[in-house]
C-alpha positions in Angstrom: 0.0 0.0 0.0 2.9 2.3 0.9 4.5 1.9 -2.5 1.2 2.2 -4.3 0.7 5.6 -2.5 4.1 6.8 -3.5 3.6 5.7 -7.2 0.3 7.6 -7.2 1.6 10.7 -5.8 4.5 10.8 -8.2 2.2 10.0 -11.2 0.0 12.8 -10.1 2.7 15.3 -9.6 4.1 14.7 -13.1 0.5 14.7 -14.7 -0.1 18.1 -13.1 3.3 19.4 -14.2 2.7 18.3 -17.9 -0.7 20.0 -17.8 0.7 23.2 -16.4 3.4 23.0 -19.1 0.9 22.6 -21.9 -1.2 25.4 -20.5 1.7 27.9 -20.5 2.7 26.9 -24.1 -1.0 27.3 -25.3 -1.5 30.5 -23.4 1.8 32.1 -24.4 1.3 30.9 -28.1 5.0 30.2 -28.3 6.1 28.5 -31.6 7.6 24.9 -30.9 10.9 25.8 -32.3 11.3 28.3 -29.4 9.5 26.4 -26.5 7.9 23.0 -27.5 5.0 21.8 -25.5 4.5 18.3 -24.1 2.6 17.1 -27.3 5.4 18.3 -29.6 8.1 16.5 -27.4 5.9 13.4 -27.4 5.7 13.6 -31.2 9.4 13.8 -31.6 9.8 10.7 -29.4 7.3 8.9 -31.6 9.3 9.9 -34.8 12.6 8.8 -33.2 11.0 5.5 -32.4 9.5 5.0 -35.9 12.6 5.9 -37.5 14.5 3.5 -35.3 16.9 6.1 -34.0 16.3 6.1 -30.3 17.0 2.4 -29.3 20.3 2.3 -31.0 21.5 5.5 -29.5 20.3 4.4 -26.0 22.1 1.1 -26.5 25.4 2.8 -27.4 25.2 5.2 -24.6 24.4 2.6 -22.0 27.3 0.3 -23.4 29.7 3.2 -22.9 28.3 3.8 -19.4 28.6 0.2 -18.4 32.3 0.0 -19.5 33.5 3.4 -18.2 31.6 3.2 -14.9 32.8 -0.3 -14.3 36.4 0.8 -14.5 35.7 3.9 -12.5 34.0 1.8 -9.6 36.5 -0.9 -9.4 39.4 1.3 -9.6 38.0 4.0 -7.4 37.2 1.6 -4.7 40.7 0.0 -4.7 42.4 3.5 -4.8 40.3 4.7 -1.9 41.2 1.5 0.1 44.8 2.1 -0.6 44.5 5.8 0.5 42.8 4.8 3.7 45.3 2.0 4.4 48.5 4.0 3.8 49.3 7.4 5.3 52.1 7.9 2.8 49.7 7.1 -0.2 47.1 9.5 1.3 49.7 12.4 1.8 51.0 12.0 -1.7 48.4 10.4 -4.1 45.4 11.5 -2.0 46.5 15.1 -2.3 46.8 14.8 -6.1 43.4 13.2 -6.4 41.8 15.9 -4.2 43.3 18.6 -6.3 42.1 16.8 -9.6 38.6 16.3 -8.2 38.1 20.1 -8.1 38.3 20.1 -11.9 34.8 20.0 -13.5 34.4 17.0 -15.9 34.3 19.1 -18.9 37.9 20.1 -18.4 38.9 16.5 -19.4 37.4 16.9 -22.9 40.2 18.9 -24.3 42.7 16.3 -22.9 40.5 13.5 -24.3 40.4 15.1 -27.9 44.2 15.6 -27.9 45.0 12.2 -26.8 42.4 10.0 -28.3 40.5 12.2 -30.9 36.7 12.5 -31.3 36.0 8.7 -30.9 35.0 5.9 -28.8 38.2 5.9 -26.7 38.0 9.7 -26.0 34.4 9.4 -24.8 35.4 6.4 -22.4 38.3 8.5 -21.1 36.0 11.3 -20.3 33.5 9.1 -18.5 36.2 7.3 -16.4 37.9 10.7 -15.6 34.6 12.1 -14.5 33.6 9.2 -12.3 36.8 7.7 -10.9 37.8 10.6 -8.7 34.4 10.9 -7.1 34.4 7.2 -6.3 37.8 7.2 -5.0 37.3 10.1 -2.7 34.2 8.7 -1.4 35.8 5.3 -0.9 38.5 6.8 1.0 36.2 8.6 3.4 34.1 5.5 3.7 37.1 3.3 4.8 38.7 6.0 7.1 35.4 6.6 9.0 35.1 3.0 9.9 35.2 2.4 13.7 38.8 1.1 14.8 37.1 -1.6 16.8 36.1 -3.4 13.6 39.8 -3.8 12.7 40.8 -5.0 16.1 38.0 -7.5 16.1 39.1 -8.7 12.6 42.7 -9.1 13.8 41.5 -10.9 16.9 39.5 -13.4 14.6 42.6 -14.0 12.5 42.1 -11.5 9.5 45.4 -9.8 8.4 46.7 -7.9 5.4 44.3 -8.0 2.4 42.0 -10.3 4.3 41.4 -7.5 6.9 40.4 -5.1 4.2 38.5 -7.3 1.8 36.6 -9.6 4.4 36.2 -6.8 7.2 36.5 -3.3 6.0 34.9 -3.7 2.5 31.6 -5.2 3.8 31.5 -2.8 6.8 31.8 0.1 4.5 29.1 -1.0 2.1 26.5 1.6 2.9 28.8 4.5 2.4 30.4 2.8 -0.7 27.0 2.5 -2.2 26.5 6.3 -1.7 29.8 7.0 -3.4 28.9 4.7 -6.2 25.6 6.6 -6.9 27.6 9.8 -6.9 30.1 8.3 -9.3 27.1 7.3 -11.6 25.8 10.7 -11.7 29.2 12.2 -12.7 29.9 9.4 -15.4 26.3 10.1 -16.8 27.1 13.7 -17.2 30.6 13.3 -18.5 29.2 10.7 -21.1 26.7 13.2 -22.3 29.5 15.9 -22.6 31.7 13.6 -24.4 29.1 12.5 -27.0 28.0 16.1 -27.5 31.5 16.8 -29.0 31.9 13.5 -30.8 29.5 13.8 -33.7 30.8 10.6 -35.4 29.9 8.4 -32.4 26.3 7.4 -32.2 24.5 8.0 -28.8 22.1 10.3 -27.1 24.7 13.0 -27.0 24.9 12.9 -30.8 21.1 13.1 -31.1 21.3 16.3 -28.9 23.9 17.8 -31.3 21.9 16.8 -34.3 18.8 18.5 -32.9 20.8 21.6 -32.3 22.2 21.6 -35.8 18.8 21.1 -37.3 17.3 23.7 -35.0 14.9 21.1 -33.9 14.1 22.1 -30.2 11.4 19.5 -29.9 13.9 16.7 -30.8 16.4 18.1 -28.2 13.7 18.2 -25.6 12.6 14.7 -26.5 16.2 13.4 -26.1 16.4 15.3 -22.7 13.4 13.6 -21.5 14.8 10.1 -22.5 18.0 10.9 -20.6 16.1 11.9 -17.5 13.9 8.7 -17.7 17.0 6.4 -18.1 18.7 8.1 -15.2 15.7 7.6 -13.1 15.2 4.0 -14.2 18.7 3.2 -13.2 18.3 4.7 -9.7 15.0 2.9 -9.3 15.9 -0.6 -10.6 19.6 -0.6 -9.8 20.5 1.3 -7.0 17.1 1.0 -5.3 17.4 -2.7 -4.8 21.0 -2.4 -3.7 20.1 0.1 -1.2 17.2 -2.0 0.1 19.7 -5.0 0.4 22.3 -3.0 2.3 19.6 -1.6 4.6 18.4 -5.0 5.4 21.8 -6.3 5.9 23.1 -3.6 8.2 19.8 -2.4 9.8 20.1 1.1 8.4 16.8 3.1 8.2 15.3 4.1 4.8 12.2 5.9 3.8 
């Protein structure tokens, strides 16, 4: 009943929002090429589906996300563990990573273009660069904030070295690591769109945004933006949502 109520409230909110959107467009009599209404956006989505443009673009973007984000997540957690375990690494490599993290993701685009060109490798580099630093920093904080008693208990039970970190620290830090993983996903998603926007030759949602801009087709641009938001919400609901529920059930953390 609780889930049904949340779904109903969410659906009602968006329905009212769409009605207000349409009412504003009709009342202002703004042409679609300046401010498209929901019907114009829906028509653009329908055309993208009929012309079989949408699903290949979504598949290409999600494939890049899966590859780039996997590298960022695995590497970021390992580097965060290293920074938490070694004071020397934290004072040297950690300082460098904190400095690099202040750079906006778009700053990596010129580097990617110069190193890899406007192709697949360049886009993946931007995705990894955008997400890796956020995951590594979050993982470092997650491991460093663990209670020291956990490590003492682990050593008492015979865990040493890598076993102490992978069998004790890693499971204990799971709630905080999951938050860092979600943060890394958001950075990776934004970096992917930025990379695809500049790479006109690589198919994807970013390329569709670029084509809409070049054709002066704002309904198409708005339609792709809606698809991007839907994809982001879907991943949050069906990937991170179950993961958060599992962590909450395992560690007894509270959730709404």
